[in-house]
VOLUM-991977 format. One line per 3 residues: number of its first residue (from 0); their letters; for each residue x, y, z of N, C-alpha, C, CB. Coordinates in nm, 2 decimals. Atoms other than C-alpha are relative to their C-alpha. Last residue first. Glycine has a CB too. Layout:
// residues N
NUM = a = X,Y,Z,X,Y,Z,X,Y,Z,X,Y,Z | ...
//
This chain:
// residues 210
209 = xxx = -0.05,-0.14,0.07,16.28,12.55,19.55,0.15,0.01,0.03,-0.09,0.14,0.06 | 0.01,0.02,0.14,16.24,12.17,19.63,0.03,0.13,-0.06,-0.13,-0.05,-0.05 | -0.13,0.08,0.02,16.32,12.24,19.99,0.01,-0.01,-0.15,-0.01,-0.14,0.08
206 = xxx = -0.11,-0.09,-0.03,16.03,12.52,20.01,0.15,-0.06,-0.02,-0.01,0.06,0.16 | -0.01,-0.12,0.10,15.80,12.32,19.84,0.12,0.07,0.01,-0.11,0.09,0.01 | -0.07,0.05,0.12,15.89,12.02,20.07,0.00,0.09,-0.12,-0.06,-0.11,-0.04
203 = xxx = -0.14,0.03,-0.02,15.83,12.22,20.38,0.06,-0.05,-0.12,0.02,-0.10,0.12 | -0.08,-0.14,0.00,15.51,12.37,20.25,0.15,-0.03,0.02,-0.06,0.10,0.12 | -0.01,-0.05,0.13,15.37,12.02,20.17,0.08,0.13,-0.01,-0.13,0.03,-0.06
200 = xxx = -0.11,0.08,0.10,15.48,11.88,20.49,0.00,0.05,-0.13,-0.03,-0.14,-0.02 | -0.14,-0.02,-0.06,15.29,12.14,20.70,0.11,-0.05,-0.09,0.02,-0.07,0.14 | -0.05,-0.14,0.05,14.99,12.11,20.46,0.13,0.04,0.05,-0.11,0.11,0.03
197 = xxx = 0.00,0.03,0.14,14.96,11.72,20.52,0.06,0.15,-0.04,-0.16,-0.06,-0.07 | -0.12,0.07,0.01,15.00,11.77,20.90,0.04,0.01,-0.15,-0.01,-0.14,0.04 | -0.10,-0.09,-0.05,14.71,12.02,20.89,0.15,-0.05,-0.02,-0.03,0.03,0.16
194 = xxx = -0.02,-0.11,0.09,14.52,11.80,20.67,0.10,0.11,0.03,-0.13,0.06,-0.02 | -0.08,-0.07,-0.09,14.52,11.49,20.90,0.05,0.13,-0.11,0.13,-0.10,0.08 | 0.09,-0.11,-0.04,14.23,11.32,20.72,0.07,0.10,0.08,-0.11,-0.03,0.06
191 = xxx = 0.05,0.00,-0.13,14.40,10.98,20.73,-0.09,0.12,0.05,0.11,-0.02,0.09 | 0.09,0.11,-0.02,14.45,10.96,20.37,-0.07,-0.01,0.13,0.07,-0.12,-0.02 | 0.11,-0.04,0.07,14.59,11.31,20.34,-0.10,-0.12,0.01,0.04,0.03,-0.15
188 = xxx = 0.08,-0.12,-0.06,14.84,11.24,20.62,-0.14,0.03,-0.08,0.10,0.13,0.01 | 0.05,0.06,-0.11,14.95,10.92,20.45,-0.08,0.09,0.09,0.09,-0.06,0.06 | 0.10,0.08,0.05,15.00,11.09,20.12,-0.08,-0.07,0.12,0.06,-0.11,-0.11
185 = xxx = 0.10,-0.10,0.06,15.19,11.36,20.27,-0.11,-0.08,-0.03,0.05,0.09,-0.13 | 0.06,-0.04,-0.13,15.41,11.09,20.46,-0.11,0.09,-0.04,0.10,0.07,0.09 | 0.07,0.11,-0.07,15.48,10.92,20.13,-0.07,0.04,0.13,0.09,-0.12,0.03
182 = xxx = 0.13,0.02,0.07,15.58,11.25,19.97,-0.08,-0.12,0.05,0.04,-0.02,-0.15 | 0.09,-0.11,0.00,15.81,11.34,20.26,-0.13,-0.03,-0.09,0.07,0.12,-0.05 | -0.05,-0.14,0.04,15.97,11.00,20.29,-0.10,0.11,0.01,0.05,-0.01,-0.14
179 = xxx = 0.08,-0.11,0.05,15.81,10.72,20.49,0.08,0.12,-0.03,-0.09,0.04,0.10 | 0.00,-0.03,0.17,16.06,10.44,20.47,-0.08,0.09,-0.03,-0.04,-0.12,-0.09 | -0.09,0.10,0.07,16.18,10.39,20.83,0.01,0.02,-0.14,-0.05,-0.14,0.02
176 = xxx = -0.13,-0.01,-0.07,16.02,10.65,21.07,0.11,-0.09,-0.06,-0.02,-0.03,0.13 | -0.05,-0.11,-0.07,15.68,10.55,20.97,0.13,0.01,0.06,-0.09,0.03,0.08 | -0.02,0.03,-0.13,15.66,10.25,20.73,0.06,0.12,0.07,0.08,-0.11,0.02
173 = xxx = 0.04,-0.12,-0.08,15.51,10.32,20.40,0.00,-0.04,0.14,-0.15,0.05,-0.04 | 0.12,-0.01,-0.11,15.65,10.08,20.16,-0.02,0.13,0.07,0.01,-0.10,0.11 | -0.04,-0.03,-0.14,16.01,10.06,20.02,-0.12,0.00,0.09,0.07,0.12,0.00
170 = xxx = -0.11,0.08,-0.04,15.94,9.91,19.67,0.04,0.01,0.15,0.11,0.04,-0.09 | 0.00,0.14,0.05,15.60,10.02,19.58,0.11,-0.09,0.05,0.02,0.01,-0.15 | 0.11,0.06,-0.05,15.59,10.34,19.77,-0.01,-0.15,-0.03,-0.11,0.08,-0.06
167 = xxx = -0.07,0.02,-0.15,15.94,10.45,19.67,-0.11,-0.08,0.08,0.03,0.15,0.08 | -0.09,0.12,-0.01,15.83,10.38,19.29,0.04,-0.02,0.15,0.13,0.02,-0.08 | 0.07,0.11,0.03,15.52,10.61,19.34,0.09,-0.13,0.00,-0.06,0.01,-0.13
164 = xxx = 0.11,0.04,-0.06,15.66,10.89,19.54,-0.05,-0.15,-0.03,-0.09,0.08,-0.03 | 0.05,0.14,0.07,15.97,11.05,19.43,-0.10,-0.04,0.09,0.12,-0.12,-0.03 | 0.15,0.01,0.04,15.97,11.43,19.52,-0.04,-0.14,-0.02,-0.04,0.07,-0.12
161 = xxx = 0.08,-0.07,-0.12,16.31,11.46,19.70,-0.15,-0.02,-0.02,0.03,0.17,0.01 | 0.01,0.10,-0.09,16.45,11.23,19.42,-0.08,0.03,0.12,0.12,-0.05,0.04 | 0.08,0.09,0.04,16.35,11.46,19.16,-0.01,-0.12,0.11,0.04,-0.04,-0.14
158 = xxx = 0.12,-0.05,-0.03,16.50,11.76,19.34,-0.09,-0.12,-0.03,-0.04,0.12,-0.09 | 0.02,-0.01,-0.13,16.82,11.57,19.38,-0.14,0.03,0.03,0.09,0.08,0.04 | 0.00,0.14,-0.06,16.84,11.47,19.02,-0.05,0.01,0.14,0.12,-0.08,-0.01
155 = xxx = 0.12,0.05,0.03,16.75,11.83,18.91,-0.01,-0.15,0.04,-0.01,0.03,-0.15 | 0.09,-0.07,-0.09,17.05,11.96,19.11,-0.15,-0.05,-0.03,0.01,0.16,-0.03 | -0.01,0.04,-0.14,17.28,11.70,18.98,-0.12,0.06,0.07,0.14,0.04,0.07
152 = xxx = 0.04,0.15,-0.01,17.18,11.74,18.62,-0.02,-0.04,0.14,0.10,-0.09,-0.08 | 0.16,-0.01,0.01,17.21,12.12,18.66,-0.05,-0.15,0.00,-0.05,0.08,-0.15 | 0.06,-0.04,-0.14,17.57,12.05,18.79,-0.15,0.02,-0.01,0.07,0.13,0.05
149 = xxx = 0.00,0.11,-0.09,17.64,11.84,18.48,-0.06,0.05,0.14,0.14,-0.05,0.01 | 0.10,0.11,0.05,17.53,12.13,18.26,-0.01,-0.12,0.10,0.02,-0.05,-0.15 | 0.12,-0.09,-0.03,17.74,12.41,18.45,-0.11,-0.11,-0.04,-0.01,0.15,-0.11
146 = xxx = 0.04,0.00,-0.16,18.04,12.16,18.46,-0.13,0.06,0.02,0.10,0.07,0.10 | 0.13,0.06,0.00,18.07,12.10,18.08,-0.06,0.03,0.14,0.01,-0.15,-0.04 | 0.05,-0.08,0.10,18.40,12.30,18.01,-0.16,-0.02,0.01,0.06,-0.03,-0.14
143 = xxx = 0.01,-0.14,-0.04,18.54,12.18,18.34,-0.08,0.08,-0.10,0.14,0.06,0.02 | 0.10,-0.04,-0.12,18.43,11.82,18.26,0.00,0.15,0.04,0.04,-0.08,0.13 | 0.15,0.01,0.04,18.57,11.81,17.90,-0.07,0.03,0.12,-0.04,-0.14,-0.05
140 = xxx = 0.05,-0.08,0.11,18.92,11.96,17.96,-0.15,-0.01,-0.01,0.06,-0.05,-0.12 | -0.07,-0.14,0.00,19.09,11.86,18.30,-0.06,0.08,-0.11,0.16,0.00,-0.02 | 0.02,-0.09,-0.12,18.87,11.55,18.41,0.07,0.14,-0.02,0.06,-0.08,0.14
137 = xxx = 0.14,-0.02,-0.04,18.79,11.42,18.06,0.00,0.09,0.12,-0.06,-0.15,0.04 | 0.07,-0.08,0.09,19.14,11.47,17.92,-0.15,0.04,0.06,0.00,-0.07,-0.14 | -0.06,-0.13,-0.04,19.29,11.31,18.22,-0.06,0.10,-0.09,0.16,0.01,-0.01
134 = xxx = 0.05,-0.03,-0.14,19.07,11.01,18.17,0.04,0.14,0.04,0.06,-0.11,0.11 | 0.14,-0.02,0.02,19.14,10.99,17.79,-0.07,0.06,0.14,-0.06,-0.13,-0.04 | 0.10,0.11,-0.01,19.51,11.01,17.86,-0.15,0.05,-0.02,0.01,-0.08,0.13
131 = xxx = 0.09,0.02,-0.11,19.72,11.31,17.78,-0.08,-0.12,-0.02,-0.08,0.11,0.02 | -0.05,0.09,-0.07,20.00,11.31,17.51,-0.08,-0.05,0.14,0.12,0.04,0.03 | -0.10,-0.04,-0.08,19.97,11.61,17.33,0.02,-0.10,0.12,-0.02,0.14,0.05
128 = xxx = -0.12,0.00,0.09,19.76,11.43,17.07,0.13,0.06,0.08,-0.04,0.10,-0.13 | -0.06,0.13,0.03,19.52,11.35,17.33,0.12,-0.01,-0.08,-0.10,-0.07,-0.06 | -0.04,0.06,-0.10,19.47,11.71,17.44,0.06,-0.14,0.00,-0.10,0.02,0.09
125 = xxx = -0.14,-0.06,-0.04,19.44,11.82,17.11,0.05,-0.05,0.11,0.01,0.15,0.02 | -0.11,0.07,0.08,19.17,11.56,17.03,0.14,0.07,0.01,-0.04,0.00,-0.16 | -0.04,0.13,-0.06,18.98,11.68,17.34,0.11,-0.06,-0.08,-0.13,-0.09,0.01
122 = xxx = -0.10,-0.02,-0.13,19.00,12.02,17.23,0.03,-0.11,0.06,-0.05,0.09,0.11 | -0.14,-0.03,0.04,18.87,11.92,16.88,0.09,0.03,0.12,0.00,0.13,-0.11 | -0.07,0.11,-0.01,18.56,11.77,17.04,0.14,0.01,-0.03,-0.05,-0.10,-0.07
119 = xxx = -0.07,0.03,0.12,18.42,12.10,17.13,0.10,-0.11,0.00,0.07,0.10,-0.03 | -0.12,-0.02,-0.01,18.19,12.06,17.43,0.08,-0.03,-0.14,0.05,-0.08,0.12 | -0.03,-0.13,0.03,17.83,12.10,17.36,0.15,0.04,0.00,-0.07,0.08,0.09
116 = xxx = 0.02,-0.01,0.15,17.77,11.73,17.34,0.04,0.14,-0.03,-0.15,-0.02,-0.04 | -0.10,0.07,0.06,17.90,11.70,17.70,0.02,0.02,-0.14,-0.01,-0.13,0.04 | -0.11,-0.08,-0.04,17.63,11.94,17.84,0.14,-0.05,-0.08,0.01,-0.02,0.17
113 = xxx = 0.01,-0.13,0.08,17.37,11.76,17.62,0.11,0.10,0.05,-0.15,0.06,0.01 | -0.04,0.03,0.14,17.50,11.41,17.76,-0.01,0.14,-0.08,-0.10,-0.12,-0.06 | -0.15,0.02,0.02,17.51,11.55,18.12,0.04,-0.02,-0.15,0.04,-0.12,0.09
110 = xxx = -0.08,-0.14,-0.03,17.16,11.67,18.10,0.14,0.00,0.00,-0.03,0.05,0.13 | 0.04,-0.10,0.10,17.01,11.35,17.95,0.06,0.14,0.01,-0.15,0.02,0.01 | -0.06,0.05,0.13,17.20,11.12,18.17,-0.02,0.11,-0.11,-0.06,-0.14,-0.05
107 = xxx = -0.16,-0.04,-0.01,17.13,11.32,18.50,0.05,-0.05,-0.14,0.08,-0.08,0.15 | -0.02,-0.14,-0.02,16.75,11.33,18.42,0.15,0.03,0.00,-0.07,0.04,0.12 | 0.02,-0.06,0.13,16.75,10.96,18.33,0.01,0.15,-0.02,-0.12,-0.02,-0.04
104 = xxx = -0.10,0.02,0.10,16.92,10.87,18.66,-0.02,0.07,-0.14,0.00,-0.15,-0.01 | -0.07,-0.13,0.03,16.65,11.03,18.86,0.09,-0.01,-0.09,0.06,0.07,0.11 | 0.10,-0.11,0.08,16.37,10.77,18.84,0.09,0.11,-0.03,-0.13,0.05,0.08
101 = xxx = 0.07,0.05,0.14,16.62,10.47,18.91,-0.07,0.12,-0.08,-0.11,-0.12,0.03 | -0.10,0.00,0.11,16.82,10.65,19.17,-0.06,-0.04,-0.14,0.12,-0.11,0.02 | -0.04,-0.12,0.04,16.52,10.74,19.37,0.10,0.00,-0.10,0.04,0.06,0.11
98 = xxx = 0.10,-0.06,0.08,16.38,10.38,19.37,0.05,0.15,-0.05,-0.15,0.01,0.10 | 0.01,0.09,0.13,16.72,10.25,19.48,-0.10,0.06,-0.09,-0.03,-0.15,0.02 | -0.10,-0.07,0.06,16.74,10.51,19.78,0.01,-0.07,-0.16,0.14,0.00,0.10
95 = xxx = 0.04,-0.15,0.04,16.39,10.42,19.88,0.12,0.06,-0.07,-0.05,0.09,0.14 | 0.09,0.01,0.11,16.50,10.06,19.88,-0.05,0.12,-0.06,-0.11,-0.06,0.02 | -0.09,0.02,0.12,16.79,10.15,20.10,-0.09,-0.01,-0.12,0.10,-0.14,0.01
92 = xxx = -0.02,-0.13,0.04,16.53,10.29,20.35,0.09,-0.02,-0.12,0.06,0.08,0.11 | -0.12,-0.06,-0.07,16.41,9.94,20.38,0.02,0.14,-0.05,0.13,-0.07,-0.03 | 0.05,-0.06,-0.13,16.06,9.78,20.29,0.12,0.03,0.08,-0.10,-0.11,0.07
89 = xxx = 0.14,-0.06,-0.02,16.22,9.57,20.02,-0.04,0.03,0.13,-0.12,-0.08,-0.06 | 0.00,-0.15,0.00,16.59,9.53,20.03,-0.12,0.06,0.01,0.05,0.04,-0.12 | 0.05,-0.04,0.11,16.58,9.16,20.14,-0.02,0.17,0.00,-0.12,-0.07,-0.02
86 = xxx = 0.05,-0.13,-0.02,16.80,8.99,20.39,-0.05,0.05,-0.14,0.11,0.09,0.06 | 0.11,0.01,-0.07,16.86,8.62,20.45,-0.06,0.13,0.01,0.01,-0.06,0.11 | 0.00,-0.07,-0.12,17.20,8.66,20.32,-0.10,0.00,0.11,0.02,0.12,-0.04
83 = xxx = -0.13,0.00,-0.07,17.26,8.41,20.06,0.03,0.08,0.13,0.09,0.04,-0.09 | -0.05,0.14,-0.03,16.91,8.31,19.97,0.13,0.00,0.05,0.00,-0.09,-0.12 | 0.09,0.06,-0.12,16.78,8.67,20.00,0.05,-0.14,0.05,-0.14,-0.03,-0.05
80 = xxx = -0.05,-0.07,-0.12,17.05,8.80,19.78,-0.06,-0.04,0.11,-0.02,0.15,-0.01 | -0.15,0.06,-0.03,16.97,8.52,19.53,0.06,0.07,0.13,0.12,0.03,-0.12 | 0.02,0.14,-0.05,16.59,8.60,19.54,0.14,-0.07,0.04,-0.08,-0.09,-0.11
77 = xxx = 0.03,-0.01,-0.15,16.66,8.98,19.50,-0.02,-0.14,0.06,-0.13,0.09,0.03 | -0.13,-0.03,-0.06,16.82,8.93,19.16,-0.02,-0.02,0.14,0.05,0.15,-0.03 | -0.10,0.07,0.07,16.52,8.78,18.96,0.14,0.03,0.06,0.00,0.05,-0.15
74 = xxx = -0.03,-0.07,0.13,16.28,8.89,19.21,0.12,-0.09,-0.06,0.05,0.16,0.01 | 0.00,0.11,0.08,16.14,8.65,19.49,0.04,0.05,-0.14,-0.14,-0.07,0.00 | -0.03,0.13,-0.06,16.23,8.87,19.77,0.01,-0.12,-0.10,-0.10,-0.03,0.10
71 = xxx = 0.09,0.05,-0.08,16.19,9.17,19.54,0.05,-0.12,0.05,-0.12,-0.02,-0.05 | -0.07,0.00,-0.13,16.49,9.32,19.36,-0.09,-0.07,0.10,0.03,0.16,0.06 | -0.14,0.01,0.00,16.40,9.26,18.99,0.07,-0.03,0.14,0.06,0.13,-0.05
68 = xxx = -0.02,0.12,0.07,16.03,9.20,18.99,0.16,-0.05,0.01,-0.05,0.03,-0.15 | 0.03,0.09,-0.07,16.00,9.47,19.27,0.02,-0.15,-0.08,-0.15,0.03,0.04 | -0.11,0.02,-0.10,16.20,9.70,19.07,-0.02,-0.12,0.09,0.01,0.14,0.09
65 = xxx = -0.10,0.07,0.07,15.95,9.65,18.77,0.13,-0.03,0.10,0.04,0.09,-0.12 | 0.04,0.14,0.04,15.67,9.72,18.99,0.12,-0.08,-0.06,-0.11,0.01,-0.09 | -0.02,0.06,-0.13,15.84,10.04,19.11,-0.04,-0.14,0.00,-0.08,0.07,0.10
62 = xxx = -0.14,0.00,-0.03,15.88,10.16,18.75,0.02,-0.07,0.14,0.07,0.14,0.00 | -0.06,0.11,0.09,15.52,10.07,18.70,0.14,-0.01,0.02,-0.03,0.02,-0.15 | 0.05,0.11,-0.06,15.42,10.28,19.01,0.04,-0.12,-0.09,-0.15,0.01,0.03
59 = xxx = -0.09,0.04,-0.11,15.62,10.57,18.89,-0.02,-0.14,0.04,-0.01,0.09,0.11 | 0.06,-0.04,-0.12,15.43,10.58,18.55,0.09,-0.04,0.11,-0.14,-0.07,0.02 | 0.09,0.10,-0.06,15.66,10.53,18.27,-0.07,0.06,0.12,0.07,-0.12,0.03
56 = xxx = 0.14,0.00,0.07,15.78,10.82,18.07,-0.10,-0.11,0.05,0.03,-0.03,-0.16 | 0.06,-0.13,0.02,16.09,10.91,18.26,-0.13,0.01,-0.06,0.09,0.07,-0.09 | 0.07,-0.06,-0.12,16.15,10.58,18.38,-0.04,0.14,-0.01,0.09,-0.01,0.13
53 = xxx = 0.12,0.05,-0.03,16.23,10.48,18.01,-0.08,0.04,0.14,0.01,-0.14,0.00 | 0.10,-0.12,-0.02,16.50,10.71,17.96,-0.12,-0.05,0.03,-0.02,0.08,-0.11 | -0.03,-0.09,-0.09,16.76,10.45,18.03,-0.09,0.11,0.03,0.12,0.06,-0.03
50 = xxx = 0.01,0.07,-0.12,16.59,10.19,17.82,0.03,0.10,0.12,0.09,-0.12,-0.01 | 0.14,0.01,-0.02,16.57,10.45,17.52,-0.05,-0.08,0.13,-0.06,-0.06,-0.12 | 0.05,-0.14,-0.03,16.93,10.52,17.55,-0.13,-0.01,0.03,0.02,0.10,-0.12
47 = xxx = -0.05,-0.02,-0.13,17.01,10.15,17.55,-0.04,0.14,0.06,0.16,-0.01,0.00 | 0.08,0.08,-0.08,16.81,10.11,17.24,0.04,0.01,0.15,0.00,-0.14,-0.05 | 0.11,-0.07,-0.01,16.98,10.40,17.07,-0.10,-0.07,0.09,-0.06,0.03,-0.12
44 = xxx = 0.00,-0.11,-0.09,17.31,10.26,17.14,-0.12,0.07,0.03,0.10,0.09,-0.03 | 0.11,-0.02,-0.07,17.23,9.92,17.01,-0.01,0.11,0.09,-0.02,-0.09,0.06 | 0.12,0.06,0.04,17.57,9.86,16.85,-0.12,0.02,0.11,0.04,-0.15,-0.02
41 = xxx = -0.01,0.14,-0.04,17.83,10.12,16.95,-0.13,-0.06,-0.05,0.02,-0.03,0.15 | 0.10,0.07,0.09,17.90,10.47,16.88,0.03,-0.14,0.00,0.01,0.05,-0.15 | -0.02,0.13,0.06,18.09,10.65,17.16,-0.11,-0.04,-0.10,0.01,-0.10,0.10
38 = xxx = -0.11,0.02,0.06,18.14,11.01,17.27,0.02,-0.13,-0.08,0.09,0.02,0.11 | -0.03,-0.15,0.08,17.80,11.15,17.37,0.12,-0.04,-0.07,0.03,0.14,0.11 | 0.10,-0.04,0.11,17.65,10.81,17.48,0.04,0.11,-0.08,-0.14,0.04,0.07
35 = xxx = -0.01,0.12,0.09,17.96,10.72,17.67,-0.10,0.01,-0.11,-0.01,-0.13,0.07 | -0.13,-0.01,0.07,17.99,11.06,17.84,0.01,-0.11,-0.11,0.13,-0.01,0.11 | 0.02,-0.12,0.10,17.62,11.06,17.93,0.13,0.02,-0.08,-0.03,0.14,0.07
32 = xxx = 0.10,0.06,0.11,17.67,10.69,18.09,-0.01,0.13,-0.11,-0.17,-0.03,0.09 | -0.07,0.11,0.08,17.97,10.83,18.29,-0.08,-0.04,-0.13,0.04,-0.12,0.08 | -0.11,-0.07,0.08,17.80,11.14,18.40,0.07,-0.08,-0.10,0.10,0.06,0.11
29 = xxx = 0.05,-0.06,0.10,17.48,10.94,18.50,0.10,0.08,-0.10,-0.10,0.08,0.06 | 0.06,0.09,0.11,17.67,10.70,18.70,-0.03,0.08,-0.12,-0.13,-0.08,0.05 | -0.11,0.07,0.05,17.87,10.96,18.90,-0.03,-0.09,-0.11,0.06,-0.06,0.11
26 = xxx = -0.10,-0.11,0.06,17.61,11.21,18.95,0.10,-0.09,-0.07,0.07,0.11,0.12 | 0.06,-0.05,0.14,17.33,10.93,19.00,0.10,0.09,-0.07,-0.15,0.08,0.02 | -0.03,0.10,0.10,17.56,10.77,19.28,-0.06,0.04,-0.15,-0.05,-0.13,0.04
23 = xxx = -0.13,0.02,0.00,17.57,11.10,19.48,0.04,-0.11,-0.11,0.05,-0.04,0.14 | -0.05,-0.10,0.09,17.21,11.18,19.39,0.15,-0.02,-0.01,-0.04,0.15,0.04 | 0.05,0.04,0.15,17.08,10.86,19.54,0.07,0.10,-0.08,-0.16,0.01,-0.02
20 = xxx = -0.06,0.11,0.04,17.28,10.93,19.87,-0.03,-0.05,-0.16,-0.03,-0.09,0.09 | -0.14,-0.05,0.02,17.15,11.29,19.89,0.09,-0.13,-0.04,0.06,0.07,0.15 | -0.02,-0.08,0.11,16.80,11.19,19.80,0.16,0.04,-0.03,-0.09,0.11,0.02
17 = xxx = 0.03,0.08,0.12,16.76,10.92,20.06,0.05,0.06,-0.13,-0.15,-0.04,-0.02 | -0.08,0.10,0.00,16.91,11.12,20.33,0.00,-0.08,-0.12,-0.02,-0.07,0.11 | -0.12,-0.05,0.04,16.72,11.43,20.24,0.11,-0.12,0.00,0.04,0.13,0.09
14 = xxx = 0.01,-0.03,0.15,16.40,11.23,20.23,0.14,0.06,-0.04,-0.12,0.12,-0.03 | 0.00,0.12,0.08,16.47,11.06,20.56,0.01,0.03,-0.15,-0.11,-0.08,0.02 | -0.13,0.06,-0.01,16.55,11.38,20.74,0.02,-0.12,-0.10,0.04,-0.03,0.14
11 = xxx = -0.10,-0.09,0.06,16.24,11.53,20.62,0.14,-0.04,0.00,-0.02,0.12,0.06 | 0.02,0.02,0.14,16.02,11.23,20.70,0.09,0.09,-0.08,-0.14,0.02,-0.04 | -0.04,0.14,0.05,16.16,11.22,21.04,0.00,-0.01,-0.14,-0.08,-0.11,0.05
8 = xxx = -0.14,0.00,0.02,16.15,11.61,21.10,0.04,-0.15,-0.05,0.08,0.05,0.13 | -0.05,-0.07,0.10,15.79,11.65,21.08,0.13,-0.03,-0.05,0.00,0.11,0.02 | 0.10,0.04,0.11,15.64,11.37,21.29,0.05,0.09,-0.13,-0.16,0.03,0.04
5 = xxx = -0.04,0.12,0.07,15.94,11.42,21.50,-0.08,-0.04,-0.12,-0.01,-0.10,0.10 | -0.11,-0.04,0.10,15.85,11.79,21.56,0.04,-0.13,-0.05,0.12,0.08,0.05 | -0.14,0.06,-0.06,15.53,11.68,21.72,0.10,0.02,-0.10,0.00,-0.15,0.04
2 = xxx = -0.04,0.13,0.05,15.25,11.89,21.57,0.13,-0.04,0.07,0.03,-0.01,-0.16 | -0.12,0.03,0.00,15.04,12.16,21.74,0.05,-0.14,-0.06,0.04,0.02,0.13 | -0.02,0.14,-0.01,14.74,12.32,21.64,0.13,-0.04,0.00,-0.07,-0.07,-0.09
//
């Protein structure tokens, strides 16, 4: 049985695009948040940590629903964006990036924090005493010592983004060639009874995830 290459390549390219962009922002944001949680003590730290972790334990569809409440056309933030620009993020590939970012961020934060916690803080203090700034100390001392853990977080975040389904379906929808990522395309193929296409997509996604 033959399958049009575009039917396979479009979801694959979209998934890689979405996950790559999401992971770029997750890597930066997650490392910064992980550093703050690792090195700072402040009011409601545990609450903020719990909120960041929430997408890991909530069903993805619930996370997606929260995103609609915030970013949808009538959402807390989305309504202002729509009123000012006439554009809404829902049912766009950018919505898939946002969904991927939200569900991947907790993995990055937890992994980065654990890696940063393992770095001897006395080395950082020595750097600061020698006149180096906090940013330079982080870039030249802390990050090089924690890079393996940070890299693990990046890889996990990318894999999580590639496999994201529930929140993506809720916020971005299922528009072939536009918002249908690999998991969404697999769902559609299964629903329509096209198991040959579904199997092909599953094999590709499994290899990519590995």
